[in-house]
C-alpha positions, 0 to 999 in steps of 0.5 A, a space after each residue: 582889506 584882510 589881505 592888505 592888513 595880512 601883507 602889512 603885518 609882514 612889513 613889521 616883521 621886516 622892520 625888526 629883521 633889519 636890525 638883526 641883519 646889521 648885527 649879522 653882517 657885522 658878525 659874518 664880516 662886512 667884506 664877506 659876500 653870501 655865495 648863493 647857488 640858484 638851481 633851476 630845472 624847468 620853465 615852471 621853477 624858473 618863473 619863480 626863481 628868476 625874480 629872486 635871481 634878478 634881485 640878487 644880481 642888483 645887490 653885488 655888494 652883498 651876494 655872489 650868484 652862481 646859476 646851475 641849469 639841469 633837467 628839461 631846460 637842456 632838452 630840445 623836445 621841451 623847448 631848450 628853455 635854458 636859452 631864456 635864462 641866457 636872454 635874461 643875461 644870466 651867466 650859467 655857471 654849470 649845465 648838467 644833462 640829468 634827464 634819462 629819456 623815457 617819460 616813465 616812472 623808471 626814467 624819473 627814478 634814474 634821472 634822480 640817480 644821475 643827478 645825484 652822481 653829477 652834482 657832487 662835483 659841481 657843488 665841490 667846485 662852487 662851494 656855495 653858502 647856500 643853495 636855493 631850491 624851488 618846489 616839488 620836482 624830482 630834479 629838486 629832490 636830487 638837488 636838496 639831497 646832494 646839498 644836505 649831504 655835503 653840508 650846504 645850507 638849503 633855502 627851499 621856496 614854496 614849502 608847506 603847500 599841498 597839491 594832491 599827487 607824488 609832488 606832495 611827498 617830494 615837496 615835504 621830503 625837501 622840507 625835511 632836508 632844507 634849513 630855511 623856508 620861504 613860503 607863499 601863504 599863511 596856511 603853508 606857513 602853518 603846515 611847516 610849523 605843524 611839520 616841526 620846522 623852526 618857526 625862526 627859519 620860516 619866512 612868509 613872503 608870498 610867491 616871487 613870480 607875483 612880483 612880476 605878475 602884479 607889475 606886468 602892464 604891457 599895452 601891446 598885449 595884442 601883438 603877443 596874442 596875434 604872434 601865438 594865436 593868429 591875427 584874427 583872435 581877440 582878447 577874451 576870446 581864446 583858451 590857454 590849455 596846459 595839462 601834465 600827467 599825474 604820476 600816481 595815476 598815469 592811465 586815468 590822466 591820459 584818458 582825462 587829457 583825451 576828453 579834454 581835447 575832445 571837449 575843446 574841439 567841440 567848444 570851437 574856440 581858438 586854443 593855445 595848448 602847451 606841451 606837458 612837462 617831462 613827468 612819467 606819461 608825458 610821451 603818451 599825452 603827446 601821442 594823444 595830441 598827435 593822434 587827434 591832429 592837434 598840431 594841424 588843427 586850424 583852432 589849435 596852436 601847440 607849442 613847447 614853450 612860451 617865454 614868461 613874460 609873454 605867457 603872462 599876457 596870454 593868460 591875463 587876456 584869455 577867455 579861460 585857462 584849462 588844465 591841471 597846472 599849478 599856474 592855473 590855480 596860483 598865478 592866473 588868480 592875479 588877473 581874475 582869469 577864469 580857470 578850469 582845474 581838472 582832476 586831482 593834481 592840484 586838489 589841495 591848493 588854495 585858490 581864488 574864486 576864479 577856479 572851477 574845480 572838475 575833480 572827476 573829469 571822466 566825461 567830455 560832457 562834464 568838461 564841455 559844461 565847465 567850459 560853457 560856465 567859465 569861458 569869458 567871465 571876469 573875477 576879482 583879482 586874488 592876492 592869496 599867493 602874494 602882494 608883489 613884494 616877495 623878492 625884497 623880503 627874501 633878500 632881507 631874509 638871505 642877509 639874515 642868515 648867520 653863517 656861524 650858527 650850527 648847520 645841524 637842523 633843529 626840529 620843534 617837536 611838540 611836548 610828549 610824555 616821557 617814555 615808560 620803560 618796558 618790563 617783562 610783564 608788559 612784554 609777555 601780555 597777551 593782546 586780547 579783545 573783549 567779545 560780546 555776543 547777544 543771542 536770543 537766549 544767552 548773553 555771553 562775554 569772552 576774553 579772546 587772544 590774538 590767536 582766536 583762543 577763548 581765554 575765559 568765557 562768561 554766560 548769563 541769560 539775556 534780560 527781557 528789558 533794555 535797561 536790565 540788558 544794558 546794566 548787565 553788559 556793562 557789569 559783565 564787561 567790567 568784571 571781564 576786564 578786571 579778570 583780564 588783568 589777572 590773566 595778563 591779557 591787554 584788552 584792546 577794545 570791545 566787539 559786540 555781535 548782536 542780532 538784528 540790523 546794525 549800523 557799524 559806523 555809529 555802533 547803533 543797533 537800528 532794530 532787532 529781531 523779535 527774539 531780542 526785545 526792547 532792542 531798537 535804536 540802541 547806541 551800544 558804543 557810547 556807554 561801553 566806551 565811556 565806562 571802559 575807556 576802550 574803543 567799541 565795535 558793533 556788528 550783526 551776528 551773521 556778519 561777525 560769523 563771516 569775520 570770524 571765518 576771515 580771520 580764524 576759519 576756512 575763509 582765511 586768505 580767500 577773496 570772496 566767500 559767503 557764511 550762512 548761520 543755521 541756528 535759532 534763525 538763519 543769518 549770514 555774512 559776505 566777504 567780497 574782495 576781502 572786505 565785509 559787505 554791509 549794504 547801503 542800509 546795512 541790510 546786506 546778507 539777510 540770507 535767511 530771508 531769501 524766498 524759496 517758495 511762494 506759498 511756504 510757511 509764514 516767517 518771522 519777518 512777516 513774509 512767507 517761504 523764506 529759508 528761515 521759515 523752513 530751516 531755522 531752529 524755530 522752524 524745526 521746533 514748530 514742526 517737532 511740536 506738531 508731530 509731538 502733539 499728534 503723537 508722531 514724534 517719539 520713536 522706540 528708544 526716545 523720550 522727552 521729560 515732562 519739564 522739557 520743551 520739545 525742540 529742533 534737537 528732538 526732531 533730529 534725534 527722531 530722524 536719526 532713529 528712523 522717524 520717516 515724518 521727521 526725516 521728511 521735514 529735515 529733508 524739506 528744510 535742507 532742500 530750502 536751505 540748498 535752494 537758498 545756497 544755489 541763489 547765492 551761487 548764482 548771485 555772488 559766485 563766491 569761491 566757498 560757502 561755509 555753513 555754521 551753527 548747530 544745524 549745519 552738519 545736519 544739512 550739509 549733504 542735502 545742500 550738496 545734492 541740491 546744488 548738483 541737481 539745481 545749480 548752473 554747471 559753472 558754479 557746481 564745483 564751488 565748495 560748500 563746508 561746515 565751519 570748524 569754529 566753535 563760537 563764530 559770533 564771539 570770535 567774529 566780535 573779537 576779530 573786529 577789535 583785533 584787526 583794527 586796534 593792533 594797527 596802533 602802537 601801544 
C-alpha cells in the first residue's frame, strides 16, 4: 500500500506538469521538435534506455531521435550487442569504436580519452537539444563530459544511487555535469537534493526497465529456458550467475569469482553463466572460467549475451540468481526471485527482501551455504525501483524542458554564514594544543605549538580527591586558554595524558594506578569539552610518550617502534605500521608488568617479578630506604637532609660515588629492564626501542649489554636509544590534538 500511494503521488505531480508542458511547447514553437540523442555503451544500459527510445519513437510529432552506439556494444568478445538495437528497428546514426582492449585500469582511462577525441565531431554533426546518458560507466562519463563542454543539455538516468565501487564516483561526477535528472527511488531523489541539485530539474520516475519487466508475460517461457539451458531443465531448478570485476579491488574480485564457481560446481545445479562486462579485471575472470572448464562442464552454459526479453524470462523463473550485477538487486526483485549478492560492488543499493548479501564472500563454504539458503525460494515481488510507468513520466518531463532557459546550471547550496575576512592577527596566530599531564605527584597543563614548542607551562600538586582534581583541571585549562589568546595561540583542542587504563574512544579513565586515587570510571572528555567548547582526547601516559616520539622525537617517520618510560612506574607505548596499538581492552603496552622473574619482589599490580618491581623509581626508592635504614647508603661526600625523603636519586648518587651495594641494585634493575626489552624484541621485532624518563640514561648501557647476552642474533642489531624529549607526556598529549584537528578547516 505504501508503494502504491507513493507512485500515485507521482501522478498528481504530472497533472500539474502537463499544464506547464503546454505553455513551454507554445514558447518553444509548436513546429519545433526536441532533438534527442540517446547514447548507449553496453548491454546493461541499453535495457534501461530502450524503453525510453521506444517511447520517443512513438511520438514523432514531438521528438527526433538520434542513436549513438559505442563501447562494448561493438566488440565481438562481448556479443556484438549493437545487433539487438538493429533488431529493435532503431536506426543507429553513429557507431564509435572507443574501447581500448586490455581490460585493466589503464585501458579504461585510455577508452575514456579515445571517446573524448571522437565524440566532438559526432555532436557537432547531430547538434542535439538534449543528450540522454545512463548510469555510472566510464563510457558514460566521456559522453557527459563531451556534452557539457559543448553546451548540450544532459538528462542523466539513475543518478543519486549508491552502489559501492568506483561507479559511485563516476555516477556522482555525471550528476554534477547533468542538467536534468531522472531517478528511480525516493532515496536517490533525496541524495540528489543533498548534492545541491535543483529540485525542479529532478524527476522521480522509477526505472525504465521496470516498464518492460512488470508487463512481461510470456506463456512460452519454457522454450526460452530450454534454448539456453537444455531440454531437461525445469522452471525454478536452475541458477543464473552474473559477476563483474570490482575495479577498486580487482585481485579480490577475481578470487571471489573463483570461489563462486567452485561453490556452483559443488552445488550441482544447471547454471547459466554470463561473461563479465568490460571493466578492468574481466580478462582475468574469463581466464578463471576457462581454467575450471566452465564452458565444457555439463552443468554449465557460458554465454556472452542474452537478449533482454529472454533474460527477463530466465531470471523470472530461476531458482536463484547469484553474482554482483545491479540487475540482481534491482530488476530481479520485480519477480521475487531469490538473489545472492556477493561482495561490495552493490553494497549501497536499496534491495527487496529477496536479496541475501554475502559481503565477505571469502570462502567457498560461505557461498555454498548461501546457495542452500536461497535456492528455490519465492519472495514477494518488489516495486522499490518502479511501478511500470517510468517512460510516460520521462516523456512528459522531456516535453517540459524549456530550451529558452539559460543552459548554465544552478546549484541549490544550503545557506551558510558569510565569510569573515582574515586580518593579520589571524594569519599570525600559532596553531596550538592544550596538553594536560596527570602524574602521581603533579598536575601539569601546557600550551604546545605545532612544532612541539612548550609556549607556557603551569604546574600544581595533584589533589587527592576526584572532585578537587576535576575542578583544578578545569580551572587550569580555562586559565591557560585565556592566556593563549594573549600569546596569540589558537587552541585547537585538549589532549590529556594520565596514568592507568584509558578508553581513548570515549575519553574515559577506566581505572588508574595506585598513585592517583579516586580515578576510576572517570569521564574526562565531557566536562572539559562542555567547559572549553573544544574537542578533547585522552590516553594513557605511556601511549602519549610513544605519540610524542612519533611526532616530535626519534620515532618520527618510523613504521614500527616501542617506547619504554622509566619513571615513578614503568610504562610504554607501541607504534605498529605508524599507528598506536591500544589492544582489545585498551591494555596493550603495559610493558612495566612484563614478568622477568618468577620469585622477584612484589609489584604494585599485585603480582611479583615485574620489571616495575625492579626498575621503577618506586622500586629504587624502596631499596634506597633499606640501605639508608641499615646505614649502608651514604658514602663520603654525600648527605641527606633530615626533612628530605630518601629516593631513587640518592641511590644513583651513591652508586656514582662508589657504593658497591647501590651499584649492585642498579645493575639488577637494569638487568630486569634489559630482559624486558629482550622480550619486546622477540615479540614485536620493532626497528627501534626508545627509553624515556628520568632513569633512562642510567639504564641504557646495562640494557644494551643484556641484549647482546640474551637476545637472538636476528634482533641484536635493533637500536636502543635514550629519548631527547624533555616532556614526552605533555608533547604526546598535544600530538593527539595536533595530528587530528588540523585536518579541519579553521
